[in-house]
C-alpha positions in Angstrom: -81.9 -112.3 -37.1 -79.9 -108.8 -37.9 -76.9 -108.0 -35.5 -78.2 -104.8 -33.6 -75.5 -101.3 -33.7 -74.6 -101.1 -30.5 -74.6 -97.8 -28.5 -72.3 -97.5 -25.1 -72.8 -94.6 -23.2 -70.2 -93.7 -20.7 -65.9 -93.1 -21.4 -65.0 -93.8 -17.4 -63.2 -97.1 -16.5 -66.2 -99.2 -17.4 -66.7 -97.7 -20.2 -63.1 -98.7 -21.3 -63.2 -102.0 -20.9 -66.6 -102.4 -22.2 -66.1 -101.3 -25.4 -62.6 -103.5 -25.8 -64.7 -106.2 -25.1 -67.0 -105.2 -28.0 -64.6 -104.8 -30.6 -63.2 -108.1 -29.8 -66.6 -109.8 -30.3 -67.8 -107.6 -32.9 -69.0 -110.1 -35.2 -72.0 -110.4 -32.6 -72.9 -106.5 -33.4 -73.2 -104.2 -36.0 -71.7 -101.2 -35.6 -70.0 -100.0 -32.7 -70.5 -96.4 -31.2 -69.7 -95.0 -27.7 -70.6 -91.6 -26.4 -69.7 -89.2 -23.4 -69.7 -85.8 -22.9 -65.9 -85.8 -23.4 -64.6 -85.7 -27.3 -61.0 -85.9 -26.1 -61.6 -88.9 -24.2 -63.1 -90.4 -26.6 -60.8 -90.0 -29.5 -58.4 -91.5 -26.7 -60.2 -94.7 -26.1 -61.1 -95.4 -29.5 -57.3 -95.2 -30.8 -56.5 -97.5 -28.2 -59.0 -99.9 -29.0 -58.0 -99.9 -32.8 -54.7 -100.5 -31.6 -55.4 -103.3 -29.5 -58.0 -105.3 -31.4 -57.8 -104.1 -35.4 -56.5 -107.0 -38.0 -53.7 -105.0 -40.6 -56.2 -103.0 -43.1 -59.4 -103.0 -40.7 -61.6 -100.1 -40.7 -62.1 -98.3 -37.7 -63.7 -100.4 -35.2 -65.5 -97.9 -32.9 -67.1 -94.9 -33.9 -67.5 -91.9 -31.4 -70.1 -89.2 -30.5 -70.2 -86.4 -27.6 -73.9 -86.5 -25.8 -75.3 -85.1 -22.9 -76.5 -88.3 -21.2 -79.0 -86.3 -18.7 -81.3 -85.1 -21.7 -83.6 -88.1 -23.3 -83.8 -85.6 -26.5 -80.0 -86.0 -26.9 -79.6 -89.8 -26.4 -83.0 -90.3 -28.3 -81.8 -88.4 -31.5 -78.5 -90.1 -31.1 -80.0 -93.5 -30.8 -82.0 -92.6 -34.1 -78.9 -91.4 -36.1 -77.3 -94.6 -35.4 -80.3 -96.4 -35.7 -78.9 -98.3 -32.9 -80.3 -101.7 -31.4 -79.0 -101.9 -28.4 -77.9 -98.9 -25.1 -75.7 -100.0 -23.2 -75.5 -97.7 -20.4 -72.3 -97.9 -18.1 -72.5 -93.9 -17.3 -73.0 -92.3 -14.1 -76.8 -93.4 -12.3 -77.6 -89.9 -12.6 -78.4 -90.8 -16.6 -80.5 -93.6 -15.7 -83.5 -92.1 -16.4 -82.9 -90.1 -19.0 -81.4 -93.1 -21.0 -84.5 -95.0 -19.8 -86.8 -92.4 -21.3 -85.2 -92.3 -24.4 -84.9 -96.2 -25.1 -88.8 -96.0 -24.8 -89.3 -93.3 -26.8 -87.2 -95.4 -29.5 -88.1 -98.9 -29.1 -84.7 -100.2 -28.7 -83.3 -102.5 -25.9 -81.5 -101.4 -22.8 -78.8 -102.6 -20.3 -77.3 -100.7 -17.1 -74.8 -102.0 -14.5 -76.8 -99.8 -10.9 -79.5 -98.5 -10.3 -80.8 -94.9 -11.1 -80.1 -92.5 -7.9 -80.8 -88.7 -7.5 -78.4 -86.1 -6.6 -78.1 -84.5 -3.5 -79.8 -87.3 -1.4 -79.5 -89.7 1.5 -80.6 -92.9 3.0 -83.6 -92.9 0.5 -85.8 -96.1 2.1 -86.3 -99.1 0.1 -87.4 -100.5 -2.4 -84.8 -98.3 -4.6 -85.7 -99.9 -7.7 -89.7 -98.5 -7.0 -87.9 -94.7 -7.4 -86.4 -95.1 -11.3 -86.8 -98.3 -12.8 -89.7 -100.1 -12.1 -92.3 -97.8 -13.0 -91.5 -97.7 -16.5 -91.6 -101.9 -16.6 -95.7 -101.7 -18.6 -93.2 -99.1 -20.7 -90.9 -101.7 -22.3 -93.5 -104.3 -22.5 -95.4 -102.1 -24.3 -92.7 -101.6 -27.0 -91.5 -104.8 -27.1 -88.1 -104.0 -25.8 -86.2 -105.5 -23.3 -84.3 -103.3 -20.1 -82.0 -105.8 -18.1 -81.4 -103.9 -15.0 -78.2 -103.9 -12.8 -75.7 -106.2 -15.2 -72.4 -105.4 -13.5 -70.6 -107.9 -11.5 -72.6 -107.1 -7.6 -75.1 -106.1 -8.8 -75.3 -108.4 -11.7 -73.0 -111.8 -11.6 -74.5 -112.3 -8.0 -77.8 -112.0 -8.8 -77.1 -114.8 -11.7 -75.0 -116.6 -9.3 -78.2 -117.2 -6.8 -80.5 -118.1 -10.0 -78.0 -120.7 -10.4 -78.4 -122.0 -7.1 -82.1 -121.7 -6.6 -82.0 -123.8 -10.4 -79.4 -126.1 -9.9 -78.2 -126.4 -5.7 -81.2 -125.7 -3.4 -84.7 -126.9 -2.7 -84.8 -123.9 -0.8 -82.9 -121.2 0.4 -82.7 -119.6 3.7 -80.0 -116.7 3.3 -77.6 -115.4 0.5 -74.9 -113.2 1.3 -73.4 -111.3 -1.2 -69.2 -110.7 -0.1 -67.2 -108.1 -2.2 -63.3 -108.5 -1.5 -60.5 -105.8 -3.3 -57.4 -107.5 -1.6 -55.3 -105.2 -4.4 -53.3 -102.0 -4.1 -53.2 -98.8 -5.9 -50.4 -97.5 -3.8 -52.4 -94.3 -3.3 -53.0 -92.9 0.1 -56.5 -92.9 -0.4 -58.4 -93.3 -3.4 -62.3 -94.9 -4.6 -62.3 -97.5 -7.5 -65.1 -95.7 -9.2 -67.1 -92.2 -8.9 -66.2 -91.0 -5.8 -69.8 -89.2 -5.1 -71.4 -92.4 -5.4 -68.8 -94.5 -3.9 -68.9 -92.3 -0.4 -72.6 -91.6 -0.1 -73.1 -95.9 -0.4 -70.5 -96.1 2.2 -71.9 -93.7 4.9 -75.5 -94.8 4.3 -77.2 -96.7 6.9 -76.7 -100.3 6.8 -80.3 -102.4 5.0 -80.9 -106.1 5.0 -83.5 -108.7 4.0 -84.6 -110.0 7.7 -87.5 -112.4 7.4 -89.8 -110.5 5.0 -88.9 -106.8 5.9 -85.9 -104.5 5.5 -83.8 -103.8 8.6 -81.4 -100.7 9.1 -78.6 -100.0 11.0 -75.6 -97.7 11.5 -72.8 -98.6 8.7 -70.2 -100.1 9.4 -71.4 -101.7 13.3 -71.7 -105.0 11.6 -68.9 -107.2 10.6 -67.7 -110.7 9.8 -64.6 -112.1 9.4 -63.9 -114.2 6.3 -61.4 -116.2 4.4 -61.5 -116.1 0.9 -60.1 -118.2 -2.1 -57.0 -116.5 -3.9 -57.6 -113.4 -1.5 -57.3 -114.5 1.8 -58.6 -113.4 5.3 -60.3 -110.3 5.4 -63.1 -108.1 7.4 -65.8 -107.5 5.8 -69.0 -105.0 6.8 -72.7 -104.9 6.3 -73.7 -102.3 4.0 -77.2 -101.7 1.8 -76.7 -102.8 -2.1 -78.7 -102.3 -5.3 -78.8 -106.0 -5.6 -80.3 -106.6 -2.3 -83.9 -104.5 -3.4 -84.0 -107.1 -6.8 -83.5 -110.2 -4.8 -85.9 -109.5 -2.0 -88.3 -109.7 -4.6 -87.8 -112.5 -6.4 -86.4 -114.6 -3.9 -89.2 -114.0 -1.5 -88.8 -117.4 0.4 -85.3 -116.0 1.2 -85.4 -115.2 5.0 -82.1 -114.0 4.7 -80.5 -111.7 2.1 -77.1 -109.6 3.1 -74.3 -107.7 1.1 -70.9 -107.6 2.6 -67.5 -105.3 1.5 -63.8 -105.4 2.4 -62.3 -102.3 4.0 -58.6 -102.1 4.9 -58.1 -100.4 8.4 -56.3 -97.5 6.6 -59.5 -97.0 4.2 -61.8 -96.9 7.4 -59.7 -94.2 9.1 -59.7 -92.0 6.5 -63.4 -92.3 5.8 -64.0 -92.0 9.3 -62.3 -88.4 9.3 -64.1 -86.9 6.2 -67.4 -88.2 7.7 -66.7 -87.2 11.3 -66.0 -83.8 9.5 -69.0 -84.0 7.3 -67.1 -83.9 3.8 -68.9 -87.1 2.9 -72.5 -85.2 2.8 -74.6 -85.3 -0.2 -76.5 -82.4 0.7 -75.5 -79.2 -0.3 -74.3 -76.6 2.0 -73.5 -72.7 1.1 -69.9 -71.8 0.8 -69.3 -67.4 -0.1 -72.7 -67.7 -1.5 -72.3 -71.3 -3.6 -73.8 -74.2 -3.0 -71.9 -77.2 -3.0 -72.1 -81.0 -2.1 -69.2 -81.8 0.5 -68.8 -84.7 -1.2 -68.5 -83.2 -5.0 -65.2 -81.3 -3.3 -63.7 -84.9 -2.2 -64.5 -86.3 -5.6 -62.4 -82.8 -7.1 -59.5 -83.7 -5.2 -59.3 -87.4 -6.2 -57.9 -89.5 -8.6 -59.6 -90.2 -12.3 -61.2 -93.8 -11.0 -60.3 -94.7 -14.1 -56.1 -93.5 -13.6 -55.8 -96.0 -11.1 -55.1 -98.7 -13.0 -51.8 -98.8 -14.6 -50.4 -99.0 -10.3 -53.2 -101.7 -9.5 -51.8 -104.7 -7.8 -53.5 -107.8 -6.6 -56.7 -109.4 -7.5 -60.4 -109.7 -5.9 -62.9 -112.1 -4.8 -66.8 -111.4 -5.6 -69.2 -114.5 -4.4 -72.1 -115.3 -2.7 -72.1 -117.7 0.6 -75.7 -119.1 0.4 -77.4 -121.8 2.7 -80.6 -123.8 1.9 -81.8 -127.6 1.7 -81.2 -129.8 -0.6 -82.9 -133.2 -1.0 -83.9 -132.8 2.6 -80.3 -132.0 4.0 -78.5 -128.5 5.0 -76.4 -127.4 2.8 -74.0 -124.3 2.6 -72.0 -123.1 -1.0 -69.8 -120.2 -2.2 -70.2 -119.3 -6.0 -67.9 -116.7 -7.1 -64.9 -115.3 -9.5 -61.6 -114.0 -8.9 -60.1 -110.9 -11.1 -56.2 -109.8 -11.4 -55.7 -106.5 -11.6 -52.4 -106.8 -13.9 -53.8 -109.4 -16.2 -56.8 -106.9 -16.7 -54.6 -103.7 -17.5 -52.2 -105.5 -19.5 -55.6 -107.1 -21.2 -57.8 -103.7 -21.7 -56.1 -101.0 -19.9 -58.6 -101.6 -17.0 -58.7 -102.6 -13.3 -60.4 -105.4 -11.7 -63.1 -103.5 -10.6 -64.2 -101.8 -13.9 -63.2 -105.4 -15.6 -65.5 -106.8 -13.7 -68.3 -104.7 -14.3 -67.8 -104.1 -18.2 -67.4 -107.9 -18.5 -71.1 -108.9 -17.2 -72.0 -106.1 -19.8 -70.7 -107.5 -22.8 -71.9 -111.6 -21.8 -75.2 -110.0 -21.6 -75.1 -107.9 -24.9 -74.0 -111.3 -26.7 -76.7 -113.2 -25.0 -79.3 -110.0 -26.1 -78.1 -109.7 -29.6 -78.5 -113.1 -30.5 -82.1 -113.3 -28.7 -81.0 -116.0 -25.9 -82.1 -113.3 -23.9 -85.2 -111.1 -24.9 -87.3 -111.0 -22.2 -89.4 -108.2 -24.2 -89.9 -106.2 -21.0 -88.0 -104.9 -18.4 -86.2 -107.8 -15.8 -83.4 -107.9 -13.2 -81.0 -110.6 -14.2 -81.9 -112.8 -11.5 -85.4 -113.6 -13.5 -83.8 -114.7 -16.7 -82.2 -118.4 -17.3 -78.2 -118.1 -15.6 -77.2 -120.8 -17.4 -76.5 -119.1 -21.1 -74.7 -116.5 -19.2 -72.5 -118.3 -16.8 -71.4 -120.6 -20.0 -70.4 -117.4 -21.8 -68.9 -115.6 -19.2 -65.3 -117.4 -19.1 -64.9 -116.9 -22.7 -65.4 -113.0 -22.5 -63.1 -112.7 -19.9 -64.0 -114.4 -16.7 -64.6 -117.9 -15.2 -66.3 -119.0 -12.3 -66.1 -121.8 -9.2 -68.2 -123.1 -7.0 -67.8 -125.1 -3.7 -69.7 -126.8 -0.8 -68.6 -125.0 2.5 -68.9 -126.3 6.2 -72.1 -125.9 7.7 -70.6 -124.3 10.3 -69.4 -121.2 9.2 -66.0 -121.3 8.8 -63.8 -121.2 5.6 -61.9 -123.5 3.7 -59.0 -121.4 1.7 -55.9 -120.7 3.2 -55.9 -116.6 5.6 -52.6 -116.0 4.2 -51.7 -116.0 0.4 
C-alpha cells in the first residue's frame, strides 16, 4: 500500500516530540508536514528536526504550514493541498471538532490524544465522548476512514494495557485503577506540564469514577491513596475524572470499578488551593474593566510555556494500570506500566517526559495505521483494537513497558525511596 502523507497539527511540546519521531521513522510515511499558528515556532522545530535526524545531503525532512486549526475550511484545504492521508491532531482540544470535520470532508484518517473540549465550561456530565467525538462515528464509517481517539499515554497506552490484560491476563476484570505519577522537578515555583487552561480545569473539576454500572461524583482532592511505584517510589495520588474512564466504562461493561489517580506534591496542592480559593482556576469568564476574561486564562498567560520546561527537568515518571480480576478460578492483581526519564527524553528529542510519553504512542499508532495493521475504517477508542501489535512496536519507537503480579492485599512491592 502507498505510504500516507503525514499532517501533524500542533507545535506545542507534544507536537515537537511527535514530529521528531515522525522524522526518525520517515520511511513509514510519505511527506511530513507540521502545521500550527506560529510560523516562527514551526521553522525552529523543523530546523531542529533537520539537524537531529537528517543524513548528509538529505533534503528537508519536515515541511511547515501555518493554519487556523479551529477552521474546518482551513484544515480541509491544507489536507487537500498536501494530499495528506493521515492527520495527527496534537493541537489544543478546542480544535478537535474542526479537525474531525475536516477529515470527514476529505475522507482521510485521523488520530488524536485527548477528548475534544469546549471553552468556558466546567463539570460537563459524562459521557464526555458523546458531545464531540462519538456523534461523528457514522460519518467516518461512511467515508471508510479511520479515527483513533485518545492515543496518547493516558488516555491511550493505559487503555491498551487494559485491552492486553483482558486478552492475556484475566477471565474477568473486577477493577481498573489508572495511576499517573510525575516524580520529576522543573525547578520552578509553579508550572503546568501541558496547557494550563486545560490542566487547571481538569484538576479543579469534580471527580468522576465508574462504580457498579453508574457514574459517581465527589469533590476534587477528596479521595487519595498512597502508592509505591517502580523507579519513582512512594507518592500520594488523588482520584480525578479523566478521559480514559469515559471510553473504558463503555468498552469494559462488566468491570465494576474504573478509576484514575494522579500524584500531586504538597507544594503544588498548596499553590493550587490558593488559586482555587481566589477563583483564579475558573474557566467561566468574568468582566474586568468592560472586558470578559476567564480567570484561568490570566494564570495561563503568567505561567511558563510547558514546552519551555524541558531543558531543566530532572527525574522520572511512572504511568500504569493496577488491575484486579479472576484467572483460572483464582484472584489475580497485576500492574502494567511504563517509566520515562525527563533528562533522557530531552537529550533525545528536546522534550520533557510528559510530552514524550504522549508523542511516542502517537507515532507508534501512526506507523500501524500507515502499514494497514490498524485500519478499522470507522471511529474507535484504542482499547477496541488488538493491543499486541502496538505493545510490540512501542519499545522500538521509544518507550518500553513491563507487567508484574502484585500482592492481593493491596500493597506495593517496590521501595518507597529511590
